[in-house]
C-alpha positions in Angstrom: -16.1 -34.1 10.1 -15.3 -32.6 6.7 -13.0 -34.1 4.1 -9.6 -32.5 3.4 -8.9 -33.0 -0.3 -5.6 -34.7 -1.2 -4.0 -33.8 -4.5 -1.4 -36.6 -4.0 -3.5 -39.7 -3.4 -6.7 -38.7 -5.2 -8.6 -39.5 -2.0 -10.2 -37.4 0.7 -8.9 -37.9 4.3 -11.5 -37.2 7.1 -10.2 -34.5 9.4 -11.6 -33.0 12.5 -12.9 -29.6 11.6 -14.9 -26.8 13.1 -17.7 -26.4 10.6 -18.9 -22.9 9.7 -22.7 -22.2 9.6 -24.4 -24.0 6.7 -21.9 -26.9 6.6 -22.8 -30.5 7.6 -20.3 -32.8 9.3 -18.9 -35.7 7.4 -19.2 -39.0 9.3 -16.8 -41.7 8.1 -18.4 -45.2 7.7 -18.1 -47.4 10.8 -15.8 -50.3 10.2 -17.5 -53.5 11.5 -15.8 -56.9 11.8 -17.8 -59.9 10.7 -19.1 -62.0 13.7 -16.9 -64.9 14.5 -13.8 -63.6 12.6 -10.6 -64.5 14.3 -7.2 -62.9 13.8 -4.5 -65.4 13.0 -1.2 -64.9 14.9 0.8 -65.5 11.8 -1.1 -62.8 10.0 -0.6 -60.4 12.9 3.2 -61.0 13.1 3.6 -60.6 9.3 1.7 -57.3 9.5 3.9 -56.0 12.3 7.1 -57.0 10.5 5.9 -55.4 7.2 5.0 -52.2 9.0 8.4 -52.1 10.7 10.3 -52.6 7.5 8.2 -49.9 5.7 8.9 -47.5 8.6 12.6 -48.1 8.4 12.6 -47.7 4.6 10.6 -44.4 4.7 12.6 -41.5 3.1 14.1 -39.3 5.8 14.3 -35.5 5.4 17.4 -33.4 6.3 16.2 -32.1 9.6 16.3 -34.6 12.5 15.8 -37.7 10.4 12.1 -36.9 9.8 10.1 -39.5 8.1 10.8 -42.4 10.4 7.7 -41.5 12.4 5.6 -41.4 9.3 5.6 -37.7 8.8 7.2 -38.0 5.3 5.6 -40.4 2.8 5.8 -40.5 -0.9 8.0 -37.4 -0.8 5.5 -35.3 1.1 5.0 -34.3 4.7 1.8 -35.9 6.1 -0.9 -34.4 8.4 -0.2 -36.6 11.4 -0.2 -33.9 14.1 -3.3 -32.5 15.9 -4.1 -28.9 15.0 -6.7 -28.7 17.8 -3.9 -29.5 20.3 -1.3 -27.3 18.8 0.6 -24.9 21.0 -0.5 -21.3 20.5 1.7 -18.5 21.9 3.0 -15.0 21.4 6.5 -13.6 21.8 7.9 -10.1 21.3 11.2 -9.9 19.4 13.8 -7.2 20.1 14.6 -5.4 16.8 17.4 -3.3 18.3 15.7 -0.1 16.9 13.9 2.7 18.7 12.0 4.3 15.9 9.2 5.5 18.2 11.9 7.2 20.4 10.5 6.1 23.7 13.9 5.2 25.1 13.7 1.4 24.8 14.2 -1.0 21.9 11.2 -1.7 19.8 9.7 -5.1 20.1 7.6 -6.8 17.4 4.9 -9.3 18.1 5.1 -12.8 16.6 2.1 -15.1 17.1 3.0 -18.7 16.8 1.1 -22.0 16.4 3.1 -25.2 16.3 2.4 -28.9 16.8 2.6 -30.1 20.4 3.7 -33.7 19.7 7.2 -32.9 18.5 7.6 -30.4 21.4 6.8 -33.1 24.0 9.6 -35.2 22.8 12.1 -32.4 22.2 11.7 -32.3 18.4 12.2 -29.3 16.2 10.1 -28.0 13.3 10.7 -25.5 10.5 8.7 -22.3 10.1 6.3 -20.9 7.6 6.2 -17.1 8.3 4.1 -14.2 7.0 5.1 -10.8 8.2 2.4 -8.2 7.6 1.1 -4.8 8.7 -2.5 -5.8 8.0 -3.4 -8.2 10.7 -5.5 -5.6 12.6 -6.3 -2.8 10.2 -7.3 -4.5 7.0 -7.1 -8.3 7.2 -5.6 -10.9 4.9 -7.0 -12.9 2.1 -10.0 -12.8 0.0 -12.6 -12.6 2.7 -10.6 -10.9 4.6 -9.4 -12.3 7.9 -7.8 -10.5 10.9 -6.0 -11.9 13.9 -8.2 -12.6 16.9 -7.3 -13.2 20.6 -9.0 -14.6 23.6 -9.6 -12.7 26.8 -6.1 -13.5 28.0 -4.5 -12.2 24.8 -3.7 -15.7 23.5 -4.0 -15.9 19.7 -7.1 -17.7 18.3 -7.5 -16.9 14.6 -4.5 -17.0 12.3 -5.5 -15.5 9.0 -5.2 -17.6 5.8 -4.7 -21.4 5.6 -0.9 -21.6 6.3 -1.5 -22.6 9.9 -4.4 -25.0 9.3 -2.6 -26.8 6.5 1.1 -26.8 7.5 1.0 -27.3 11.3 -0.5 -30.8 11.1 2.3 -31.6 8.6 5.0 -30.7 11.1 5.6 -27.0 10.6 5.2 -23.9 12.8 3.2 -21.0 11.5 4.5 -17.6 12.6 2.6 -14.4 11.8 4.6 -11.2 12.6 3.1 -7.8 13.2 5.4 -5.3 11.5 6.7 -2.5 13.7 4.0 0.1 14.5 1.1 -2.3 13.7 -1.3 -4.3 15.9 0.6 -5.4 19.0 4.1 -4.3 18.0 6.1 -1.3 19.2 7.8 1.1 16.8 6.6 2.9 13.8 5.6 2.1 10.2 8.3 3.2 7.8 6.8 1.7 4.6 9.5 -0.6 3.3 12.4 1.0 5.2 14.8 -0.3 7.8 12.1 -0.8 10.5 9.8 -2.9 8.3 12.7 -5.1 7.1 14.4 -5.4 10.5 11.0 -6.2 12.1 10.8 -9.4 10.1 14.6 -10.1 9.9 14.8 -10.0 13.7 12.2 -12.8 13.9 14.1 -14.9 11.4 17.3 -14.4 13.5 15.4 -15.4 16.7 14.1 -18.5 15.1 17.7 -19.3 14.0 19.0 -18.9 17.6 20.6 -15.5 16.9 18.0 -13.1 18.3 16.3 -12.1 21.6 12.6 -12.4 22.4 10.4 -12.0 25.4 7.2 -13.6 26.6 5.5 -10.2 27.1 5.6 -6.8 25.4 7.3 -5.1 28.3 8.6 -7.8 30.6 12.1 -9.3 30.9 11.4 -13.0 30.8 13.2 -14.4 27.8 11.6 -16.6 25.2 13.6 -19.1 23.2 12.9 -20.8 19.9 14.5 -24.1 21.0 11.6 -25.8 19.1 12.7 -24.4 15.7 15.1 -26.1 13.3 16.2 -22.6 12.3 14.8 -23.0 8.7 12.3 -20.4 7.8 10.2 -19.8 4.7 8.5 -16.5 4.2 5.3 -16.2 2.2 2.8 -13.4 1.6 0.9 -11.3 -0.9 1.5 -7.6 -1.6 3.1 -5.8 1.4 3.8 -9.1 3.0 5.6 -10.4 -0.1 7.4 -7.1 -0.3 8.8 -7.6 3.2 9.9 -11.1 2.2 11.8 -9.6 -0.8 13.5 -7.1 1.5 14.5 -9.6 4.2 15.9 -12.0 1.5 17.9 -9.1 0.1 19.7 -8.8 3.5 21.1 -12.3 3.1 20.0 -13.3 6.6 21.0 -16.8 7.6 18.1 -19.2 8.2 15.8 -17.8 5.5 15.7 -20.8 3.2 13.0 -19.6 0.7 10.5 -16.9 0.0 7.2 -16.9 -1.8 6.4 -13.3 -2.7 3.0 -12.8 -4.3 2.3 -9.5 -6.1 5.2 -8.0 -4.3 7.1 -4.7 -4.6 10.8 -4.8 -5.4 11.4 -1.0 -5.2 9.1 1.4 -3.4 10.0 4.3 -5.7 8.4 2.3 -8.5 5.2 1.9 -6.5 4.8 5.6 -6.3 6.5 6.9 -9.4 7.4 5.8 -13.0 10.6 7.6 -13.9 9.4 10.9 -12.4 5.7 10.5 -13.3 3.6 10.2 -10.1 1.0 7.5 -9.7 -2.4 8.1 -8.1 -1.2 6.5 -4.9 -0.5 9.5 -2.7 2.6 9.1 -0.6 4.0 6.6 1.9 2.9 8.7 4.8 -0.7 8.2 3.7 -0.2 4.4 3.7 1.5 4.6 7.1 -1.6 6.4 8.5 -3.9 3.7 7.1 -2.1 0.7 8.7 -0.5 1.9 11.9 -1.9 1.1 15.4 -3.6 3.8 17.5 -0.5 3.8 19.8 1.8 4.3 16.8 -0.4 7.0 15.4 0.1 8.9 18.7 3.9 8.6 18.9 5.1 8.4 15.3 4.5 11.8 13.9 8.2 12.4 13.4 8.5 9.3 11.3 5.6 10.3 9.1 7.1 13.7 8.6 10.3 12.0 7.4 8.2 10.0 5.0 6.7 13.2 3.6 10.0 15.0 3.3 11.8 12.0 1.9 9.3 11.4 -0.9 8.6 14.7 -2.7 5.9 14.5 -5.3 8.4 15.9 -7.8 9.3 12.3 -8.5 13.0 12.9 -7.8 15.1 10.0 -6.3 16.1 10.5 -2.7 18.1 8.5 -0.1 14.7 7.4 1.3 14.0 5.6 -2.0 17.4 4.1 -2.2 16.9 2.5 1.2 13.6 1.0 -0.1 15.1 -0.4 -3.3 15.8 -4.1 -2.9 16.8 -4.8 -6.5 20.5 -3.8 -6.2 20.9 -6.3 -3.3 19.5 -9.3 -5.3 23.1 -10.7 -5.2 22.9 -11.1 -1.4 19.8 -13.4 -1.6 20.6 -16.8 -0.2 17.0 -18.0 -0.2 15.3 -19.7 -3.2 12.5 -17.5 -4.6 9.0 -18.7 -5.8 7.5 -15.5 -7.3 3.9 -15.0 -8.3 2.3 -12.0 -10.1 -0.8 -11.0 -11.9 -0.1 -10.0 -15.5 -2.8 -7.3 -15.2 -1.9 -6.1 -11.7 -2.4 -2.3 -11.8 -1.7 -1.9 -8.1 1.7 -3.6 -7.8 2.6 -3.5 -11.4 4.6 -6.2 -13.3 7.6 -3.9 -13.5 8.4 -4.9 -9.9 8.5 -8.6 -10.8 10.5 -8.1 -14.0 13.4 -6.1 -12.6 13.6 -8.3 -9.4 13.5 -11.5 -11.5 16.2 -10.4 -13.9 18.6 -9.5 -11.1 17.9 -12.8 -9.2 18.6 -14.6 -12.5 21.9 -12.7 -12.9 22.8 -13.7 -9.3 22.1 -17.4 -10.0 19.3 -17.6 -7.4 17.2 -20.7 -7.5 13.7 -19.6 -8.6 10.3 -20.5 -9.9 7.5 -18.3 -11.2 3.7 -18.3 -11.7 2.1 -15.6 -13.9 -1.7 -15.2 -13.9 -4.1 -13.2 -16.1 -5.6 -11.6 -13.1 -4.9 -8.4 -11.2 -3.8 -8.2 -7.6 -5.1 -11.6 -6.7 -3.6 -14.5 -4.6 -3.2 -17.7 -6.6 -5.1 -19.5 -3.8 -8.2 -17.8 -5.2 -7.3 -18.7 -8.9 -5.9 -22.2 -9.0 -6.4 -23.4 -5.5 -5.7 -27.1 -5.5 -2.6 -26.8 -7.7 -1.3 -23.9 -5.7 -1.6 -25.6 -2.3 0.1 -28.7 -3.8 3.1 -26.9 -5.3 3.7 -24.7 -2.2 3.5 -27.8 0.0 6.2 -29.5 -2.1 8.2 -26.3 -2.3 8.3 -25.9 1.5 8.9 -29.6 2.0 11.9 -29.4 -0.2 13.5 -26.2 1.0 12.5 -26.4 4.7 12.5 -30.1 5.4 15.1 -31.2 2.9 12.7 -33.6 1.1 14.0 -34.7 -2.4 10.6 -34.5 -4.1 11.9 -33.0 -7.4 10.0 -29.7 -7.2 13.1 -27.8 -8.0 13.6 -29.8 -11.2 10.1 -29.1 -12.6 9.5 -26.5 -15.2 10.4 -23.0 -13.9 7.4 -21.2 -15.2 3.6 -21.8 -15.0 1.7 -19.2 -17.1 -2.0 -18.7 -17.4 -2.2 -18.6 -21.2 -5.9 -18.3 -21.4 -8.5 -18.1 -18.6 -7.9 -21.2 -16.5 -5.6 -22.7 -19.1 -2.0 -23.0 -18.1 1.2 -23.8 -19.9 4.8 -24.4 -18.6 8.2 -23.4 -19.7 11.6 -24.8 -18.6 12.9 -21.2 -18.0 11.5 -17.7 -18.0 11.5 -15.5 -20.0 10.7 -18.2 -22.5 13.6 -20.1 -24.3 14.4 -18.5 -27.6 13.4 -15.0 -26.5 15.4 -12.3 -28.3 15.3 -8.5 -27.8 13.9 -7.2 -31.1 13.6 -3.6 -32.2 10.3 -2.5 -33.8 9.9 0.9 -35.4 6.8 3.1 -36.0 6.2 4.4 -39.5 3.7 7.0 -40.7 0.5 5.8 -42.3 -2.0 7.4 -44.6 -4.2 8.7 -41.7 -2.8 11.2 -39.2 -1.8 9.5 -35.9 -2.4 6.0 -37.3 0.7 4.3 -38.6 2.4 1.0 -39.0 4.7 -1.1 -36.8 7.5 -3.3 -38.1 11.3 -3.7 -38.4 11.8 -1.1 -41.2 12.8 2.4 -40.0 10.7 5.4 -40.6 11.4 7.7 -43.5 13.6 10.7 -42.8 11.7 13.6 -41.3 8.7 11.5 -40.3 6.7 12.9 -37.3 3.4 12.4 -35.5 1.7 14.7 -33.1 -0.7 14.4 -30.2 -2.0 16.6 -27.3 -2.1 15.4 -23.7 -5.7 14.9 -22.6 -5.9 14.0 -18.9 -9.6 12.9 -19.3 -8.6 9.9 -21.4 -7.2 6.5 -20.4 -5.5 3.6 -22.0 -8.9 2.1 -22.6 -9.9 5.1 -24.7 -6.7 4.9 -26.7 -6.9 1.2 -27.4 -10.5 1.2 -28.4 -9.7 3.8 -31.1 -6.4 2.4 -32.2 -7.4 2.6 -35.8 -8.9 6.0 -35.6 -7.3 9.4 -35.8 -7.7 11.0 -32.4 -6.0 14.1 -30.9 -4.8 12.5 -27.7 -2.7 9.6 -28.9 -0.7 8.1 -31.8 -1.0 4.4 -32.6 1.2 2.1 -34.8 0.0 -1.4 -35.7 1.3 -4.4 -37.5 -0.6 -6.1 -40.2 -2.6 -9.2 -39.1 -0.1 -11.8 -38.0 0.5 -14.9 -40.0 1.3 -17.0 -36.9 1.2 -16.6 -33.1 3.7 -14.1 -31.7 4.8 -14.4 -28.1 6.1 -11.5 -26.1 8.0 -12.8 -23.0 9.8 -10.5 -20.6 10.4 -6.8 -20.1 10.2 -4.3 -23.0 11.4 -0.7 -23.5 10.1 2.1 -25.7 12.4 5.0 -26.6 10.6 8.2 -27.5 12.0 11.4 -28.9 9.5 14.1 -28.4 9.3 17.9 -28.8 6.9 19.5 -26.3 5.2 22.9 -26.4 5.4 23.3 -22.6 8.0 23.0 -19.8 6.3 19.8 -18.3 5.0 16.7 -20.0 4.1 13.1 -19.1 4.2 10.2 -21.5 2.5 6.8 -21.6 3.3 3.8 -23.9 1.2 0.6 -24.1 1.3 -2.6 -26.0 -2.0 -3.8 -27.3 -3.2 -7.1 -28.8 -5.9 -6.0 -31.4 -8.2 -8.9 -31.7 -11.1 -10.7 -30.0 -10.6 -12.7 -26.9 -12.1 -13.7 -23.5 -10.0 -12.4 -20.6 -10.2 -12.1 -16.9 -12.1 -9.0 -15.9 -9.1 -7.4 -14.2 -10.8 -4.0 -13.9 -13.8 -5.5 -12.0 -14.2 -5.5 -8.3 -12.6 -8.9 -7.9 -9.8 -8.1 -10.4 -10.5 -11.3 -12.3 -12.3 -13.5 -9.8 -15.8 -13.8 -8.3 -16.7 -15.4 -5.0 -19.0 -18.4 -4.8 -21.2 -19.4 -1.9 -19.4 -22.8 -1.3 -16.3 -23.4 0.7 -13.4 -25.8 0.4 -11.2 -26.8 3.3 -7.4 -26.9 3.3 -6.2 -28.3 6.6 -7.8 -28.7 9.9 -10.0 -26.3 11.9 -10.9 -25.5 15.4 -13.4 -23.1 16.9 -12.3 -19.6 16.0 -10.0 -20.6 13.2 -11.6 -22.4 10.2 -9.7 -24.0 7.4 -12.6 -23.5 5.0 -12.5 -20.7 2.5 -14.9 -19.3 -0.1 -14.5 -20.9 -3.5 -14.1 -18.7 -6.5 -14.6 -18.7 -10.2 -13.1 -16.7 -13.0 -14.8 -13.4 -13.7 -14.4 -13.0 -17.5 -15.3 -10.6 -20.2 -15.3 -10.7 -24.0 -13.1 -8.0 -25.6 -11.8 -6.9 -28.9 -8.4 -5.8 -27.6 -6.1 -6.6 -24.7 -3.6 -4.2 -23.2 -0.8 -6.4 -21.9 2.1 -4.1 -21.1 2.4 -0.5 -20.0 5.0 2.1 -19.1 5.1 5.8 -18.1 7.6 8.6 -17.6 8.0 12.3 -17.0 9.7 13.7 -20.1 11.6 16.0 -17.7 13.6 13.0 -16.6 15.2 12.7 -20.1 18.7 13.4 -18.8 18.6 11.5 -15.6 16.2 8.7 -14.5 16.3 10.0 -11.0 16.1 13.8 -11.3 13.6 15.8 -13.3 14.2 19.2 -14.9 12.1 21.8 -16.8 11.8 21.0 -20.5 12.7 23.5 -23.3 9.6 24.1 -25.4 10.4 23.5 -29.1 13.4 21.3 -28.3 13.5 17.5 -28.9 14.1 15.4 -25.8 14.7 11.6 -25.8 13.7 9.3 -23.0 13.2 5.5 -22.5 10.0 4.2 -21.0 10.4 0.9 -19.1 7.4 -1.2 -19.9 6.2 -3.8 -17.4 7.2 -7.4 -17.8 4.7 -9.6 -19.6 4.1 -12.9 -21.2 1.4 -12.7 -23.9 0.7 -14.4 -27.1 -0.7 -12.2 -29.9 -2.7 -14.8 -31.9 -2.5 -15.3 -35.6 -4.9 -13.0 -37.3 -4.6 -10.4 -34.5 -2.4 -7.3 -34.7 0.2 -5.9 -32.4 -0.1 -2.2 -31.6 2.2 0.3 -29.9 0.3 3.4 -28.6 2.1 6.5 -27.3 0.1 9.2 -25.5 0.2 11.6 -22.5 -1.5 11.2 -19.1 -3.1 7.8 -18.5 -6.2 8.8 -16.6 -6.6 6.9 -13.3 -3.0 5.6 -13.3 -0.7 8.7 -13.4 -1.2 12.2 -12.3 -1.5 14.9 -15.0 1.3 17.5 -15.3 0.5 21.2 -14.7 0.0 21.8 -18.4 -1.5 20.0 -21.4 1.4 19.9 -23.9 1.3 19.2 -27.5 4.1 16.7 -28.3 5.6 15.9 -31.7 7.3 12.5 -32.0 10.4 12.1 -34.2 9.6 8.6 -35.6 13.1 8.1 -36.8 14.3 8.3 -33.2 11.3 6.4 -31.7 11.4 2.6 -31.3 10.2 -0.3 -29.1 12.6 -3.1 -28.0 10.4 -6.1 -27.4 11.3 -9.6 -26.1 10.0 -11.7 -28.9 10.2 -15.5 -28.8 12.0 -16.3 -32.0 13.1 -12.7 -32.6 12.3 -10.7 -35.7 11.6 -13.7 -37.9 8.6 -14.6 -35.6 6.9 -11.3 -36.6 5.4 -12.9 -39.6 2.6 -10.7 -41.1 0.0 -11.4 -43.7 0.3 -9.7 -47.1 -0.7 -6.1 -47.1 -3.7 -6.7 -49.3 -5.2 -9.3 -47.0 -7.7 -7.5 -44.6 -7.8 -8.2 -40.9 -10.6 -10.3 -39.6 -13.6 -8.1 -39.0 -12.0 -5.1 -40.8 -14.3 -2.2 -41.1 -16.1 -2.7 -37.8 -15.1 -0.5 -34.8 -13.2 -2.1 -31.9 -15.3 -3.0 -28.9 -14.6 -0.7 -25.9 -14.1 -2.3 -22.5 -15.5 -0.4 -19.5 -13.3 2.3 -17.9 -10.7 1.1 -15.3 -12.3 -0.1 -12.1 -12.3 1.5 -8.7 -8.6 1.0 -7.9 -7.8 3.0 -11.1 -10.2 5.9 -10.6 -8.4 7.5 -7.8 -8.3 11.3 -8.0 -5.0 13.1 -8.3 -3.3 13.9 -5.0 -2.7 11.9 -1.8 -4.8 8.8 -1.2 -4.7 6.1 1.4 -4.9 2.6 0.0 -3.3 -0.4 1.5 -1.5 -2.3 -1.2 -2.6 -5.7 0.0 
């Protein structure tokens, strides 16, 4: 036996587990009754009556009066069901599509594990669902894990801990293979109708509105009579993206979603206002995740992905279909969103624009923001994460009134492993504040404040595709040809930036094409998560902790992690890019007129960062950000009109919060060069041109 840790009682509960190599089995102490002890009948009767009264008084949840059998206690579902004896089965759900054009509707595979005890008495359970394209190609989680099956095709391993933890607590875990992956029919269409309908069809089937079969090609129907119809979707990256897309359809039965590092608009995964990222195209991603069968029959779909996503960066109907943000008003589910503030894969812009639209639509929501990159919170703040997701699902899927929806909306990792909370997010008191660059005494090195630049002020830089944001930030106080930097004086008090920012740039190019980058930098020493490292801010340990129950072939024990940190002299905390050719239309680029001024707004990624007292805030504008966007065909020289260049930042407290020390007071460590952090890690050193890289 191993002990499953309980965040709610402070005790460990012995649970039956399959122990991986190197783990000993926990043996609970044997309870012995003293010789000669006799049980008094009055004591026994009193115990029975007390237990009966406690059972009747136990809080009942919304579905089927749960709680009277002991499954709900102290506002939480309890692990009273056997994971080892759980029912494991697979069904194939009819999507109504025929994307592979074989003359029959595509069916998607859903692997299910659910407690057997409620099933034997005709009870119903809600569903925790993760729809993914990665169950056979790439795996899920930190280790990573893939689905496995026995010789008869029956599911054995369900990746991640959702099944191990939630099935004993009275939930079903349903893992769906998106169309064109693993054991599903159809084709991968990277965020399009097929992806979303693949998962939506399963939600509908669980809600009694869809059709499923017991085999991939047979005609024997499978029903979800065991389901309450309440489904919660969870998942990181592509999986969370699908949850966003399904929620945006307003499908009944989807009660909540927990998207982690998820995309909200696929255009913004591949382009930034016309500037292409080093991510290739959606056809490359499709090739990397599709099943061998889909690879053989889905050439036409991949051709459509190529033609629908030109590398010009122009908006097409294909991108409109894959943009979930405009449909935020259709979302009926609550949303618990999680994102890494330094995620350079699925960038924070995805969270910011989705969150703002959900807020405008009045959607119930909660948020966690970490200092890591593309990392699951299970590997950052494990005990707290399992606890809050447990209570979240209990509330929205079981109807338990545990108060989770009344807790602070936002948990933010303020420093490494130090978290703060806010009643709402962006933080209360946040005001859009316009900051303006001004010329300094050194070319390309100016000041940043609320005062406008003097008439006729300009600064000039030349695009250098060999340089990155790290090069620019490390030399913020130096005159360099490839960037211009504007900094405040050392701050007199902490300054918090909370939400999405914009930078308006008016630039005159020397060529017909040009790309722009803008970054916000905290100039000052700190210790941060090493988000450019191989673990994007975490390192694996050799120990494991267990979250739920195990059985042979499916362990609930996962590698523990610790924070991977580094000492720095600056922190880049928000970024934005654009093709200047999109100056007249966000969705369509056009050739520039050399020698003519063009104005464009760069959308900077949402952030929540505190620039500490004594540090300085910097705005840096440059050209190609090596490793993140693709260089244009030319290397233009750009002249900025400072009177028509500005940054709109979400400052807590507005302009008065930008308190700066007197000009004559030097910054801490003034005169010493800034420490340069290593160049961006492997995920950011992709060469220009198509590349295959799963987003998960």
